[in-house]
KEPAPA-624409 format. One record per residue (C-alpha): residue number from 1; x negated, y negated, z negated. Coordinates in Angstrom, 1 decimal. Example, Ala and Ser with C-alpha at 12.3 -4.5 7.8 and 13.67 -1.06 7.14 Angstrom:
% KEPAPA-624409
<pt koldren="1" east="-12.3" north="4.5" up="-7.8"/>
<pt koldren="2" east="-13.7" north="1.1" up="-7.1"/>
This chain:
% KEPAPA-624409
<pt koldren="1" east="-2.7" north="9.1" up="14.1"/>
<pt koldren="2" east="-5.9" north="8.7" up="16.1"/>
<pt koldren="3" east="-8.3" north="5.8" up="15.9"/>
<pt koldren="4" east="-7.4" north="3.0" up="18.4"/>
<pt koldren="5" east="-10.2" north="0.6" up="19.2"/>
<pt koldren="6" east="-9.7" north="-1.4" up="22.4"/>
<pt koldren="7" east="-12.3" north="-1.1" up="25.2"/>
<pt koldren="8" east="-15.0" north="0.5" up="23.0"/>
<pt koldren="9" east="-16.6" north="3.9" up="22.6"/>
<pt koldren="10" east="-14.8" north="5.3" up="19.5"/>
<pt koldren="11" east="-18.1" north="6.5" up="17.8"/>
<pt koldren="12" east="-19.8" north="3.1" up="18.4"/>
<pt koldren="13" east="-16.7" north="1.2" up="17.3"/>
<pt koldren="14" east="-16.5" north="3.4" up="14.1"/>
<pt koldren="15" east="-20.1" north="2.7" up="13.3"/>
<pt koldren="16" east="-19.6" north="-1.1" up="13.8"/>
<pt koldren="17" east="-16.6" north="-0.9" up="11.4"/>
<pt koldren="18" east="-18.6" north="1.0" up="8.9"/>
<pt koldren="19" east="-21.3" north="-1.7" up="9.0"/>
<pt koldren="20" east="-18.7" north="-4.3" up="8.5"/>
<pt koldren="21" east="-17.4" north="-2.4" up="5.5"/>
<pt koldren="22" east="-20.9" north="-1.8" up="4.1"/>
<pt koldren="23" east="-22.0" north="-5.4" up="4.3"/>
<pt koldren="24" east="-19.9" north="-6.2" up="1.2"/>
<pt koldren="25" east="-18.8" north="-9.6" up="-0.1"/>
<pt koldren="26" east="-15.4" north="-11.2" up="0.3"/>
<pt koldren="27" east="-13.0" north="-9.2" up="2.5"/>
<pt koldren="28" east="-11.0" north="-12.1" up="3.8"/>
<pt koldren="29" east="-13.6" north="-13.4" up="6.3"/>
<pt koldren="30" east="-14.1" north="-9.9" up="7.6"/>
<pt koldren="31" east="-10.4" north="-9.5" up="8.1"/>
<pt koldren="32" east="-10.3" north="-12.8" up="10.0"/>
<pt koldren="33" east="-13.1" north="-11.6" up="12.2"/>
<pt koldren="34" east="-11.2" north="-8.5" up="13.2"/>
<pt koldren="35" east="-8.0" north="-10.6" up="13.8"/>
<pt koldren="36" east="-10.1" north="-12.8" up="16.1"/>
<pt koldren="37" east="-12.0" north="-9.9" up="17.8"/>
<pt koldren="38" east="-10.2" north="-6.6" up="17.4"/>
<pt koldren="39" east="-13.1" north="-4.6" up="18.7"/>
<pt koldren="40" east="-15.5" north="-4.1" up="15.7"/>
<pt koldren="41" east="-18.5" north="-3.6" up="18.0"/>
<pt koldren="42" east="-17.9" north="-6.9" up="19.8"/>
<pt koldren="43" east="-17.0" north="-8.6" up="16.5"/>
<pt koldren="44" east="-20.2" north="-7.9" up="14.7"/>
<pt koldren="45" east="-22.3" north="-8.8" up="17.8"/>
<pt koldren="46" east="-20.7" north="-12.3" up="18.0"/>
<pt koldren="47" east="-22.8" north="-14.4" up="15.5"/>
<pt koldren="48" east="-20.8" north="-17.5" up="16.2"/>
<pt koldren="49" east="-17.5" north="-15.8" up="15.5"/>
<pt koldren="50" east="-18.9" north="-14.3" up="12.3"/>
<pt koldren="51" east="-19.9" north="-17.8" up="11.1"/>
<pt koldren="52" east="-16.7" north="-19.4" up="12.2"/>
<pt koldren="53" east="-14.7" north="-16.7" up="10.3"/>
<pt koldren="54" east="-16.6" north="-17.5" up="7.1"/>
<pt koldren="55" east="-19.0" north="-14.6" up="6.7"/>
<pt koldren="56" east="-21.7" north="-15.5" up="4.2"/>
<pt koldren="57" east="-25.5" north="-15.5" up="4.9"/>
<pt koldren="58" east="-25.8" north="-12.3" up="2.9"/>
<pt koldren="59" east="-23.1" north="-10.6" up="5.0"/>
<pt koldren="60" east="-24.7" north="-11.8" up="8.2"/>
<pt koldren="61" east="-28.0" north="-10.6" up="7.1"/>
<pt koldren="62" east="-26.6" north="-7.1" up="6.2"/>
<pt koldren="63" east="-25.0" north="-6.9" up="9.7"/>
<pt koldren="64" east="-28.2" north="-7.9" up="11.5"/>
<pt koldren="65" east="-30.4" north="-5.6" up="9.5"/>
<pt koldren="66" east="-30.9" north="-1.9" up="9.9"/>
<pt koldren="67" east="-28.0" north="0.4" up="9.1"/>
<pt koldren="68" east="-28.1" north="1.4" up="5.5"/>
<pt koldren="69" east="-28.6" north="5.1" up="4.7"/>
<pt koldren="70" east="-25.2" north="5.2" up="3.1"/>
<pt koldren="71" east="-23.7" north="5.0" up="6.6"/>
<pt koldren="72" east="-25.2" north="8.3" up="7.6"/>
<pt koldren="73" east="-23.2" north="10.1" up="5.0"/>
<pt koldren="74" east="-20.1" north="8.2" up="6.0"/>
<pt koldren="75" east="-20.5" north="9.1" up="9.6"/>
<pt koldren="76" east="-21.0" north="12.8" up="8.7"/>
<pt koldren="77" east="-17.9" north="12.7" up="6.5"/>
<pt koldren="78" east="-15.8" north="11.2" up="9.4"/>
<pt koldren="79" east="-16.9" north="14.1" up="11.6"/>
<pt koldren="80" east="-14.8" north="16.6" up="9.6"/>
<pt koldren="81" east="-11.2" north="17.4" up="10.5"/>
<pt koldren="82" east="-8.5" north="15.3" up="8.9"/>
<pt koldren="83" east="-11.0" north="12.6" up="8.0"/>
<pt koldren="84" east="-10.0" north="9.1" up="9.2"/>
<pt koldren="85" east="-11.1" north="5.5" up="9.0"/>
<pt koldren="86" east="-8.3" north="2.9" up="9.5"/>
<pt koldren="87" east="-9.5" north="-0.7" up="9.9"/>
<pt koldren="88" east="-7.6" north="-4.0" up="9.5"/>
<pt koldren="89" east="-7.4" north="-4.3" up="13.3"/>
<pt koldren="90" east="-5.9" north="-0.9" up="13.8"/>
<pt koldren="91" east="-2.1" north="-0.6" up="14.6"/>
<pt koldren="92" east="-2.0" north="2.4" up="12.2"/>
<pt koldren="93" east="-2.9" north="0.1" up="9.2"/>
<pt koldren="94" east="-0.1" north="0.6" up="6.7"/>
<pt koldren="95" east="2.4" north="-2.2" up="7.1"/>
<pt koldren="96" east="3.3" north="-2.6" up="3.4"/>
<pt koldren="97" east="-0.3" north="-2.8" up="2.4"/>
<pt koldren="98" east="-1.0" north="-5.4" up="5.2"/>
<pt koldren="99" east="1.4" north="-7.8" up="3.6"/>
<pt koldren="100" east="0.2" north="-7.4" up="0.0"/>
<pt koldren="101" east="-2.3" north="-9.7" up="-1.7"/>
<pt koldren="102" east="-5.9" north="-9.0" up="-1.0"/>
<pt koldren="103" east="-5.5" north="-6.0" up="1.3"/>
<pt koldren="104" east="-8.7" north="-3.9" up="1.9"/>
<pt koldren="105" east="-10.7" north="-4.3" up="5.1"/>
<pt koldren="106" east="-10.5" north="-0.6" up="5.9"/>
<pt koldren="107" east="-9.2" north="2.7" up="4.4"/>
<pt koldren="108" east="-10.9" north="6.1" up="4.4"/>
<pt koldren="109" east="-8.3" north="8.8" up="4.5"/>
<pt koldren="110" east="-8.6" north="12.5" up="3.9"/>
<pt koldren="111" east="-5.5" north="14.2" up="5.0"/>
<pt koldren="112" east="-2.5" north="12.8" up="6.9"/>
<pt koldren="113" east="-2.7" north="9.0" up="7.5"/>
<pt koldren="114" east="0.9" north="8.9" up="8.6"/>
<pt koldren="115" east="1.8" north="9.4" up="4.9"/>
<pt koldren="116" east="0.6" north="5.8" up="4.3"/>
<pt koldren="117" east="3.6" north="4.6" up="6.2"/>
<pt koldren="118" east="6.0" north="7.0" up="4.4"/>
<pt koldren="119" east="8.3" north="5.3" up="1.9"/>
<pt koldren="120" east="6.7" north="6.0" up="-1.5"/>
<pt koldren="121" east="7.1" north="5.2" up="-5.2"/>
<pt koldren="122" east="3.9" north="4.7" up="-7.3"/>
<pt koldren="123" east="4.3" north="6.8" up="-10.5"/>
<pt koldren="124" east="1.8" north="5.7" up="-13.1"/>
<pt koldren="125" east="1.2" north="5.8" up="-16.9"/>
<pt koldren="126" east="-1.0" north="6.8" up="-19.7"/>
<pt koldren="127" east="-4.1" north="9.1" up="-19.3"/>
<pt koldren="128" east="-3.2" north="10.7" up="-22.6"/>
<pt koldren="129" east="0.6" north="11.0" up="-22.4"/>
<pt koldren="130" east="2.9" north="12.7" up="-24.9"/>
<pt koldren="131" east="4.3" north="16.1" up="-23.7"/>
<pt koldren="132" east="7.6" north="14.3" up="-23.1"/>
<pt koldren="133" east="5.9" north="11.7" up="-21.0"/>
<pt koldren="134" east="4.2" north="14.4" up="-18.9"/>
<pt koldren="135" east="7.6" north="16.2" up="-18.4"/>
<pt koldren="136" east="9.3" north="12.9" up="-17.4"/>
<pt koldren="137" east="6.6" north="12.2" up="-14.8"/>
<pt koldren="138" east="7.1" north="15.7" up="-13.3"/>
<pt koldren="139" east="10.9" north="15.4" up="-13.4"/>
<pt koldren="140" east="10.9" north="12.0" up="-11.7"/>
<pt koldren="141" east="8.4" north="13.1" up="-9.1"/>
<pt koldren="142" east="10.5" north="16.2" up="-8.2"/>
<pt koldren="143" east="13.7" north="14.1" up="-7.9"/>
<pt koldren="144" east="12.0" north="11.4" up="-5.8"/>
<pt koldren="145" east="10.5" north="13.9" up="-3.3"/>
<pt koldren="146" east="13.8" north="15.7" up="-3.1"/>
<pt koldren="147" east="15.4" north="12.4" up="-2.0"/>
<pt koldren="148" east="12.8" north="12.1" up="0.8"/>
<pt koldren="149" east="10.5" north="9.6" up="-0.9"/>
<pt koldren="150" east="6.7" north="10.2" up="-1.3"/>
<pt koldren="151" east="5.0" north="9.9" up="-4.6"/>
<pt koldren="152" east="1.8" north="7.9" up="-4.9"/>
<pt koldren="153" east="-0.5" north="7.7" up="-7.9"/>
<pt koldren="154" east="-4.2" north="7.3" up="-8.8"/>
<pt koldren="155" east="-5.3" north="10.9" up="-9.5"/>
<pt koldren="156" east="-6.2" north="9.9" up="-13.0"/>
<pt koldren="157" east="-5.7" north="12.3" up="-15.9"/>
<pt koldren="158" east="-2.3" north="12.4" up="-17.6"/>
<pt koldren="159" east="0.8" north="10.9" up="-15.9"/>
<pt koldren="160" east="-1.0" north="10.6" up="-12.5"/>
<pt koldren="161" east="-2.0" north="14.3" up="-12.6"/>
<pt koldren="162" east="1.5" north="15.4" up="-13.6"/>
<pt koldren="163" east="3.2" north="13.4" up="-10.8"/>
<pt koldren="164" east="0.8" north="14.6" up="-8.1"/>
<pt koldren="165" east="1.0" north="18.2" up="-9.2"/>
<pt koldren="166" east="4.8" north="18.2" up="-9.5"/>
<pt koldren="167" east="5.1" north="16.7" up="-6.0"/>
<pt koldren="168" east="3.0" north="19.3" up="-4.4"/>
<pt koldren="169" east="4.8" north="22.1" up="-6.3"/>
<pt koldren="170" east="8.1" north="20.7" up="-4.9"/>
<pt koldren="171" east="6.7" north="20.7" up="-1.4"/>
<pt koldren="172" east="6.8" north="16.9" up="-1.2"/>
<pt koldren="173" east="4.4" north="14.2" up="0.1"/>
<pt koldren="174" east="1.9" north="12.7" up="-2.2"/>
<pt koldren="175" east="-0.8" north="10.0" up="-1.7"/>
<pt koldren="176" east="-3.7" north="9.6" up="-4.2"/>
<pt koldren="177" east="-5.5" north="6.2" up="-4.2"/>
<pt koldren="178" east="-9.0" north="6.6" up="-5.5"/>
<pt koldren="179" east="-11.5" north="4.3" up="-7.2"/>
<pt koldren="180" east="-14.3" north="6.4" up="-5.8"/>
<pt koldren="181" east="-15.3" north="7.4" up="-2.3"/>
<pt koldren="182" east="-12.8" north="9.8" up="-0.7"/>
<pt koldren="183" east="-15.1" north="12.7" up="-1.2"/>
<pt koldren="184" east="-15.6" north="12.3" up="-4.9"/>
<pt koldren="185" east="-13.2" north="14.0" up="-7.3"/>
<pt koldren="186" east="-12.7" north="12.0" up="-10.5"/>
<pt koldren="187" east="-12.2" north="13.0" up="-13.2"/>
<pt koldren="188" east="-14.0" north="16.2" up="-12.5"/>
<pt koldren="189" east="-11.2" north="18.2" up="-14.0"/>
<pt koldren="190" east="-9.1" north="17.2" up="-11.0"/>
<pt koldren="191" east="-11.4" north="18.6" up="-8.4"/>
<pt koldren="192" east="-8.9" north="21.3" up="-7.4"/>
<pt koldren="193" east="-6.0" north="18.8" up="-7.3"/>
<pt koldren="194" east="-8.2" north="16.5" up="-5.2"/>
<pt koldren="195" east="-8.7" north="19.3" up="-2.7"/>
<pt koldren="196" east="-5.0" north="20.3" up="-2.6"/>
<pt koldren="197" east="-4.0" north="16.7" up="-1.9"/>
<pt koldren="198" east="-6.5" north="16.4" up="0.9"/>
<pt koldren="199" east="-5.0" north="19.6" up="2.4"/>
<pt koldren="200" east="-1.3" north="18.8" up="2.0"/>
<pt koldren="201" east="-1.1" north="15.0" up="1.4"/>
<pt koldren="202" east="-3.5" north="12.1" up="1.7"/>
<pt koldren="203" east="-6.5" north="10.8" up="-0.3"/>
<pt koldren="204" east="-7.1" north="7.1" up="0.2"/>
<pt koldren="205" east="-10.1" north="4.9" up="-0.7"/>
<pt koldren="206" east="-11.6" north="1.6" up="0.4"/>
<pt koldren="207" east="-15.0" north="2.8" up="-0.7"/>
<pt koldren="208" east="-17.6" north="4.5" up="1.5"/>
<pt koldren="209" east="-17.9" north="8.3" up="1.1"/>
<pt koldren="210" east="-20.4" north="9.1" up="-1.5"/>
<pt koldren="211" east="-19.4" north="6.2" up="-3.8"/>
<pt koldren="212" east="-19.3" north="7.4" up="-7.4"/>
<pt koldren="213" east="-17.0" north="6.2" up="-10.2"/>
<pt koldren="214" east="-17.6" north="2.6" up="-11.3"/>
<pt koldren="215" east="-15.6" north="0.9" up="-13.9"/>
<pt koldren="216" east="-14.9" north="-2.2" up="-11.8"/>
<pt koldren="217" east="-13.4" north="-0.1" up="-8.9"/>
<pt koldren="218" east="-10.4" north="1.3" up="-10.8"/>
<pt koldren="219" east="-8.5" north="-2.0" up="-11.5"/>
<pt koldren="220" east="-9.1" north="-3.0" up="-7.8"/>
<pt koldren="221" east="-7.9" north="0.5" up="-6.8"/>
<pt koldren="222" east="-4.6" north="-0.4" up="-8.5"/>
<pt koldren="223" east="-3.9" north="-3.2" up="-6.0"/>
<pt koldren="224" east="-4.0" north="-0.7" up="-3.1"/>
<pt koldren="225" east="-1.6" north="1.7" up="-5.0"/>
<pt koldren="226" east="0.8" north="-1.1" up="-5.7"/>
<pt koldren="227" east="0.5" north="-2.4" up="-2.1"/>
<pt koldren="228" east="1.3" north="1.0" up="-0.5"/>
<pt koldren="229" east="4.4" north="1.7" up="-2.5"/>
<pt koldren="230" east="7.9" north="0.3" up="-2.3"/>
<pt koldren="231" east="8.0" north="0.1" up="-6.0"/>
<pt koldren="232" east="6.1" north="1.2" up="-9.1"/>
<pt koldren="233" east="7.5" north="3.3" up="-11.9"/>
<pt koldren="234" east="5.7" north="3.2" up="-15.3"/>
<pt koldren="235" east="6.5" north="6.4" up="-17.4"/>
<pt koldren="236" east="4.4" north="5.8" up="-20.5"/>
<pt koldren="237" east="1.9" north="3.0" up="-21.2"/>
<pt koldren="238" east="0.2" north="1.4" up="-24.1"/>
<pt koldren="239" east="0.2" north="-2.4" up="-24.5"/>
<pt koldren="240" east="-3.2" north="-2.5" up="-22.8"/>
<pt koldren="241" east="-3.1" north="0.0" up="-19.9"/>
<pt koldren="242" east="-4.2" north="0.2" up="-16.3"/>
<pt koldren="243" east="-0.6" north="1.1" up="-15.5"/>
<pt koldren="244" east="0.4" north="-2.4" up="-16.5"/>
<pt koldren="245" east="-2.1" north="-3.8" up="-14.1"/>
<pt koldren="246" east="-0.6" north="-1.8" up="-11.3"/>
<pt koldren="247" east="2.9" north="-3.0" up="-12.4"/>
<pt koldren="248" east="1.8" north="-6.6" up="-12.4"/>
<pt koldren="249" east="0.2" north="-6.3" up="-9.0"/>
<pt koldren="250" east="3.3" north="-4.7" up="-7.6"/>
<pt koldren="251" east="5.4" north="-7.6" up="-8.9"/>
<pt koldren="252" east="3.0" north="-10.1" up="-7.4"/>
<pt koldren="253" east="3.4" north="-8.3" up="-4.0"/>
<pt koldren="254" east="7.2" north="-8.6" up="-4.3"/>
<pt koldren="255" east="7.8" north="-5.0" up="-5.0"/>
<pt koldren="256" east="10.2" north="-3.5" up="-7.5"/>
<pt koldren="257" east="8.9" north="-2.5" up="-10.9"/>
<pt koldren="258" east="10.7" north="0.1" up="-13.0"/>
<pt koldren="259" east="9.9" north="1.2" up="-16.6"/>
<pt koldren="260" east="11.1" north="4.1" up="-18.7"/>
<pt koldren="261" east="12.1" north="3.1" up="-22.2"/>
<pt koldren="262" east="11.0" north="5.2" up="-25.2"/>
<pt koldren="263" east="11.0" north="5.4" up="-29.0"/>
<pt koldren="264" east="10.1" north="2.2" up="-30.8"/>
<pt koldren="265" east="7.7" north="4.4" up="-32.9"/>
<pt koldren="266" east="5.8" north="5.7" up="-29.8"/>
<pt koldren="267" east="2.8" north="3.4" up="-29.1"/>
<pt koldren="268" east="2.8" north="4.6" up="-25.5"/>
<pt koldren="269" east="6.3" north="3.1" up="-25.0"/>
<pt koldren="270" east="5.2" north="-0.4" up="-26.0"/>
<pt koldren="271" east="3.8" north="-1.2" up="-22.6"/>
<pt koldren="272" east="7.0" north="-0.1" up="-20.9"/>
<pt koldren="273" east="9.1" north="-2.2" up="-23.3"/>
<pt koldren="274" east="6.9" north="-5.2" up="-22.6"/>
<pt koldren="275" east="7.5" north="-4.7" up="-18.9"/>
<pt koldren="276" east="11.2" north="-4.6" up="-19.4"/>
<pt koldren="277" east="11.1" north="-7.8" up="-21.5"/>
<pt koldren="278" east="9.2" north="-9.4" up="-18.7"/>
<pt koldren="279" east="11.8" north="-8.4" up="-16.1"/>
<pt koldren="280" east="11.1" north="-4.9" up="-15.0"/>
<pt koldren="281" east="14.1" north="-2.7" up="-14.3"/>
<pt koldren="282" east="14.9" north="-0.3" up="-17.1"/>
<pt koldren="283" east="15.6" north="3.2" up="-15.6"/>
<pt koldren="284" east="16.8" north="6.4" up="-17.3"/>
<pt koldren="285" east="16.9" north="8.6" up="-14.2"/>
<pt koldren="286" east="15.5" north="9.0" up="-10.7"/>
<pt koldren="287" east="18.7" north="8.1" up="-8.9"/>
<pt koldren="288" east="18.5" north="4.6" up="-10.3"/>
<pt koldren="289" east="15.1" north="4.2" up="-8.6"/>
<pt koldren="290" east="16.2" north="5.8" up="-5.4"/>
<pt koldren="291" east="19.3" north="3.6" up="-5.1"/>
<pt koldren="292" east="17.4" north="0.4" up="-5.7"/>
<pt koldren="293" east="14.8" north="1.3" up="-3.0"/>
<pt koldren="294" east="17.1" north="2.9" up="-0.4"/>
<pt koldren="295" east="17.5" north="0.0" up="2.0"/>
<pt koldren="296" east="13.8" north="-0.9" up="2.3"/>
<pt koldren="297" east="12.9" north="2.8" up="2.4"/>
<pt koldren="298" east="15.1" north="3.3" up="5.4"/>
<pt koldren="299" east="13.6" north="0.4" up="7.2"/>
<pt koldren="300" east="10.1" north="1.7" up="6.5"/>
<pt koldren="301" east="11.0" north="5.2" up="7.7"/>
<pt koldren="302" east="12.3" north="3.6" up="10.9"/>
<pt koldren="303" east="9.0" north="1.8" up="11.4"/>
<pt koldren="304" east="7.1" north="5.0" up="10.9"/>
<pt koldren="305" east="9.3" north="6.8" up="13.5"/>
<pt koldren="306" east="8.7" north="4.0" up="16.0"/>
<pt koldren="307" east="4.9" north="4.0" up="15.3"/>
<pt koldren="308" east="4.6" north="7.7" up="15.8"/>
<pt koldren="309" east="6.5" north="7.5" up="19.1"/>
<pt koldren="310" east="4.7" north="4.4" up="20.3"/>
<pt koldren="311" east="2.0" north="4.4" up="23.1"/>
<pt koldren="312" east="-1.5" north="3.5" up="22.1"/>
<pt koldren="313" east="-1.3" north="0.1" up="23.9"/>
<pt koldren="314" east="1.5" north="-2.0" up="22.3"/>
<pt koldren="315" east="4.1" north="-0.8" up="19.9"/>
<pt koldren="316" east="7.3" north="-2.1" up="21.5"/>
<pt koldren="317" east="8.9" north="-2.6" up="18.1"/>
<pt koldren="318" east="10.0" north="-6.1" up="18.7"/>
<pt koldren="319" east="11.6" north="-5.9" up="22.1"/>
<pt koldren="320" east="15.1" north="-6.6" up="20.8"/>
<pt koldren="321" east="16.2" north="-10.2" up="20.2"/>
<pt koldren="322" east="15.5" north="-11.3" up="16.6"/>
<pt koldren="323" east="18.8" north="-11.8" up="14.8"/>
<pt koldren="324" east="20.3" north="-11.3" up="11.4"/>
<pt koldren="325" east="22.2" north="-8.0" up="11.1"/>
<pt koldren="326" east="25.3" north="-8.4" up="8.8"/>
<pt koldren="327" east="25.7" north="-4.6" up="8.9"/>
<pt koldren="328" east="22.3" north="-4.2" up="7.3"/>
<pt koldren="329" east="23.3" north="-6.4" up="4.4"/>
<pt koldren="330" east="26.7" north="-4.6" up="4.2"/>
<pt koldren="331" east="24.8" north="-1.3" up="4.1"/>
<pt koldren="332" east="22.5" north="-2.5" up="1.3"/>
<pt koldren="333" east="25.6" north="-3.5" up="-0.6"/>
<pt koldren="334" east="27.2" north="-0.1" up="-0.2"/>
<pt koldren="335" east="23.9" north="1.5" up="-1.4"/>
<pt koldren="336" east="24.4" north="-0.2" up="-4.7"/>
<pt koldren="337" east="21.8" north="-3.0" up="-4.5"/>
<pt koldren="338" east="22.4" north="-6.5" up="-5.8"/>
<pt koldren="339" east="21.4" north="-8.1" up="-2.4"/>
<pt koldren="340" east="24.7" north="-8.8" up="-0.8"/>
<pt koldren="341" east="25.4" north="-10.1" up="2.7"/>
<pt koldren="342" east="25.7" north="-13.7" up="1.5"/>
<pt koldren="343" east="22.2" north="-13.6" up="0.0"/>
<pt koldren="344" east="20.7" north="-12.2" up="3.2"/>
<pt koldren="345" east="22.5" north="-14.9" up="5.2"/>
<pt koldren="346" east="21.3" north="-17.7" up="2.9"/>
<pt koldren="347" east="17.7" north="-16.5" up="3.4"/>
<pt koldren="348" east="18.2" north="-16.1" up="7.1"/>
<pt koldren="349" east="19.5" north="-19.7" up="7.3"/>
<pt koldren="350" east="16.5" north="-20.9" up="5.3"/>
<pt koldren="351" east="14.2" north="-19.4" up="7.9"/>
<pt koldren="352" east="13.3" north="-21.2" up="11.1"/>
<pt koldren="353" east="10.8" north="-20.8" up="14.0"/>
<pt koldren="354" east="8.2" north="-22.9" up="12.2"/>
<pt koldren="355" east="6.1" north="-21.1" up="9.6"/>
<pt koldren="356" east="7.6" north="-21.6" up="6.1"/>
<pt koldren="357" east="6.0" north="-20.8" up="2.8"/>
<pt koldren="358" east="7.5" north="-18.7" up="0.0"/>
<pt koldren="359" east="8.1" north="-21.7" up="-2.3"/>
<pt koldren="360" east="10.1" north="-23.6" up="0.3"/>
<pt koldren="361" east="12.2" north="-20.6" up="1.1"/>
<pt koldren="362" east="13.0" north="-20.1" up="-2.5"/>
<pt koldren="363" east="14.0" north="-23.8" up="-2.8"/>
<pt koldren="364" east="16.1" north="-23.7" up="0.4"/>
<pt koldren="365" east="17.9" north="-20.5" up="-0.3"/>
<pt koldren="366" east="18.3" north="-21.0" up="-4.1"/>
<pt koldren="367" east="17.3" north="-17.3" up="-4.6"/>
<pt koldren="368" east="14.6" north="-16.1" up="-7.0"/>
<pt koldren="369" east="11.1" north="-15.5" up="-5.8"/>
<pt koldren="370" east="11.5" north="-11.8" up="-6.4"/>
<pt koldren="371" east="14.7" north="-11.7" up="-4.4"/>
<pt koldren="372" east="13.2" north="-13.6" up="-1.5"/>
<pt koldren="373" east="10.0" north="-11.5" up="-1.4"/>
<pt koldren="374" east="11.8" north="-8.2" up="-1.4"/>
<pt koldren="375" east="14.4" north="-9.3" up="1.2"/>
<pt koldren="376" east="11.6" north="-10.7" up="3.5"/>
<pt koldren="377" east="9.9" north="-7.3" up="3.3"/>
<pt koldren="378" east="13.0" north="-5.5" up="4.5"/>
<pt koldren="379" east="13.5" north="-8.1" up="7.3"/>
<pt koldren="380" east="9.9" north="-7.9" up="8.3"/>
<pt koldren="381" east="9.9" north="-4.1" up="8.5"/>
<pt koldren="382" east="13.0" north="-4.4" up="10.8"/>
<pt koldren="383" east="11.1" north="-6.8" up="13.1"/>
<pt koldren="384" east="13.3" north="-9.8" up="12.4"/>
<pt koldren="385" east="10.7" north="-11.8" up="10.4"/>
<pt koldren="386" east="7.1" north="-12.4" up="11.2"/>
<pt koldren="387" east="4.5" north="-13.2" up="8.5"/>
<pt koldren="388" east="1.1" north="-14.7" up="8.8"/>
<pt koldren="389" east="-1.1" north="-16.2" up="6.2"/>
<pt koldren="390" east="1.7" north="-16.2" up="3.6"/>
<pt koldren="391" east="4.2" north="-18.1" up="5.8"/>
<pt koldren="392" east="7.3" north="-16.7" up="7.5"/>
<pt koldren="393" east="9.2" north="-17.3" up="10.7"/>
<pt koldren="394" east="12.0" north="-15.7" up="12.6"/>
<pt koldren="395" east="10.6" north="-13.2" up="15.1"/>
<pt koldren="396" east="10.8" north="-14.6" up="18.6"/>
């Protein structure tokens, strides 16, 4: 997937986007700026637009000042083969991540950026798992990739490492979301795995190349991991665990959360048991995960096929009239999901051509928030629903 920046020299547009990334501060005003002016070069040159979109004085000062030295390293990194920068304005920005809470302004990708569109399951858990937990992570990863799904994780020690390694060994697709720059292997013991994923999968980071490990970056990394995946599977986790943060963020994004139960005597099972008590789906085997995600995975795979075949200008995805497809709901029912045709029709009837918030849709349809969010995701990927600023309409 090449960079697409309208009416601008690619190198200059990339530098402008790098400056926008490097200026720091809240991401929402910078996303609004790129929505208003999709050419990063023109966007940062328009002081009035920057102010109107809410950029702070500090951000404006950083954009007006000399380019920081960190950008030189980032520009050099981007010159290498299979190194990419995907901005919020780019049609290649991952659709699942785009509709998640607090999406990043831009993504640095080492490897294949198309994998960010591939239906994936986030497999997460303890950094110091039991041997059984490590085996379970590998077994689930193998089964998921054999079904055609990708496996995403955070390249941490333990469960993450086992899931990534098993996926590569099975010849599957894996995406590693980093809390460092894309060129920094962390922990150091995963340097070889880092290189293998860059060669055969995708490494993803919102941080400039050269950014080392910082404690505050890892919890925020988890929101990207949760946002890229259709669902999150927690293998083993203590009661206080980064994996539980990822699971919570996945639930907030309307994604499925699965947890593997364990012995009541295993402290690394307590986090999973807590998730199950809080509403996560208890799973004992990979087919249970695959069946639950099949309808949305199929829709996302279709969106990827259309994007890869689309011309650079315009995607042509929404040419067909927007309408509810009863056969889609019937197919979901055949695949073993709990979302039957009547539920889809109730949600469709609750939608109109005026933007409607999630709470009102829940009230109108009498479905749960989790049901509505997941069903909206599927309908949005099919091009039947449009979302903007947390409000939903039927696509025109």
